[in-house]
N, C-alpha and C positions, 0 to 999 in steps of 0.2 A: 793713729796708733797701729803698730804692726804686731799681730799675734803670731807667735812662732811655736812650732812643736815638732818633735821627732819621735817616731814609733818604730825605728829600724832595729833597735836593740831590745834587750830584755826589759829595760825600764823606760817609761814614758817621761819625756821632759817637755815642759810648757813654759813659755815666757811672754811677757808683754813689754814692748819697747815704745816709748812715747816720742821717739825721734831724737832725743837727747841722751836718754839713759834707760836701762832696764828697770821698769817700775815694779815688776813682780816676776818671780820665777819659782817653779815647783817641780819636783821629781816624784814619781810614783814610789810607794814604799813596798810594793809587792811585784816581783818579776812576772812577766808573761801574762799580765792582766790588762792588755791594751784596751780591749773593748769596754771593760768595766771602769777603767780609770781615766781615760782621755777626757771625756765630757766633764766629769766632776772637777778635774784639774783645771780645765779651761774656765769653768765657772769660778773656781777658787782664785785663780790668778786675776780674772777680771774684777772680782769683788775686792781683792786686796788693793788693787790699783784704783778702786772707785770708778771703774769704767763699765760700759755696757757694749754689747755687740754693735750697736749703732755707732760707737766711737771708732770702730776699726776702719782703717784705710787700706789694709792689705793683710795677707796671710802668707807666712813662710813655712815650708814643710820639708823635712828631710825625706828624700826619695830613696834612701838606701845606698848601697845594697843591704838587703835584710830579708828575713823570712817572710813568706807570703802573707800570713795572717796579720802580723803586726803592720806591715806596710799598707795593706789594704785598709785597715782601720784609719791610719793617719791620712792616706791620700783621699779616701772617700770623704772624710770629715773636712779636709781642706777644700776640696772642690765644692762640697755642699755649701760651706760657709761663703766661699767666694761667689757662688751663684746667687745665694739668697741675699747677700749684702751688696752685690754689685761691685766687689773689690777684686783687684788682681791677686793671683796665687803664684807664689814664687817657689819653685822646687830647687833644692840644693843637695848635692851628693853628701851623704852623712860623713863619709870618710874625709871629705874636704874640710868639713867643720871641725872635726877632731884635729886635723893637721894644722889649721889656722890657729886654734887655741894653743896647741903645743908650741908653735913658733912664737906667738905673742907673749906667752908666759915664760919663755926662756927654757922650757923643758927639753928642747932639742937644739943642737948646734950641728950644722952640716946636714948631709942627706939622712933620710930616715924613712921608715915605713909605717903605715897604719894597718892594723890587723884587728878585725872584729869577729865575733863568734858567728859562724855560719851553720852551726850544729853539724850533725853527721861526722864529727871529728874533722871538720874543715874550717877554714877562715876566709873571710873576705879581705882581700889584700890590695893595697895600692902603694906606690913608691912616690916620694916627694923630694924636691931639692931643698936647699937651706932656706929658701924664701917661703916654703909651703906650697909651691906650685906642683901640681901632680905631673909626674913624668911617665908613669905607666899604671895600668889598671883602671878601674877595679876588676878583679877576677876572683874566682873561688878556687882555692887550692888546699891541699893537705898541708898541715904545719911542717912536716919534715921536708916537703918540697920547697916551702917558703922560708926555711930556716935562714937566719941572717945574724950577723954580729952588729948590724947597725941598730941605732935606737929604734924602739918599736912602741907606738902609741896605740891605745885601745885595749880591749879586753883580751886580745890574743895572747899577750905576754903573761897575763894572769892565769889563763887556762893552759898555755903551752910554754912554760918557762924554758924548757930545753931547746925549743926552736927559736925563741925570742928572749935570750938571756939578758938583754939590756932594755927592759921595759921601763917606760917613763909615762907620766900622766899626760893628758887625762885618759881615764879608762872608758868613760861613757860620754856621748855627745851632749852638749849643753844647748838648750833652746835659746838661752840668752846670747850665746855666741852666734848661733844661727841668725838671730835677728840683727845683731851688730853687723855681721858680714853683708847681709842683704842690703841694709840701709847705707853702708859705706860703699857698696858697689865693688867690693874687693874679692868677690867669689863668683864663679860661673853660675848663672841662674838658668835653670832648666825648666822644661814643661813639667807640671805635676803628674808625672808618670813614674811608676815604680821601676827600680833597678832590681830585678829578681836574680839575674845571672844564671838561674837554672829553673827547671820546671817546678811548679808547686808540688808539695807532698800529696795533695789530694787532687786527683784528676778523674775525669769521667771514664768509666769502663767502656771499652769498645766491645759491643755485642756483635759477633759475627752474623752475617746474613744467613738465613736458613737455606739449606741446600735444596735444590729443586731437581726432581727426577726428570728423566727424558721421556 
């Protein structure tokens, strides 16, 4: 069984795939509570499917781009599970998951973009062709710089409709789709390392060395 989860956006998404279908899937009900909600959601999904951690054969995790804190929660959890259970950990770009679901569901036709919330009045942006293959990005940009008339997937169109007037679903990444893509081998698999795209908000202060007299 493949456990999949994504913590790159405001809501945590968790799913369990048995190799044939998604057995259980859950999404957090409160935004920006990654640390408090990921573990209980994993437990709930396993319980719903009647599975235990010992049944897992792999872990799939969204690597972003996303804010530092959320990504850290997801990636540390994925690597810890992989190490403890002795199973592989598959990283996938969160924007690629959104793009694949948009194409498969028929939400987009032709070229499109995926834009997610990067905070600081910016978005994480990537462009895709009609098949869902990424052709540029991801990058972090201001909405007015990224403005486009092409269909836009993700939360960007919800937050910045003037920049992305043709918003289409999905708005949030699905762990169920993440699992499907990894098992089907139709998405680029990455090392479980975070795509931050910029420095974290919290950085250690640099203390200047004391001056010494002559």
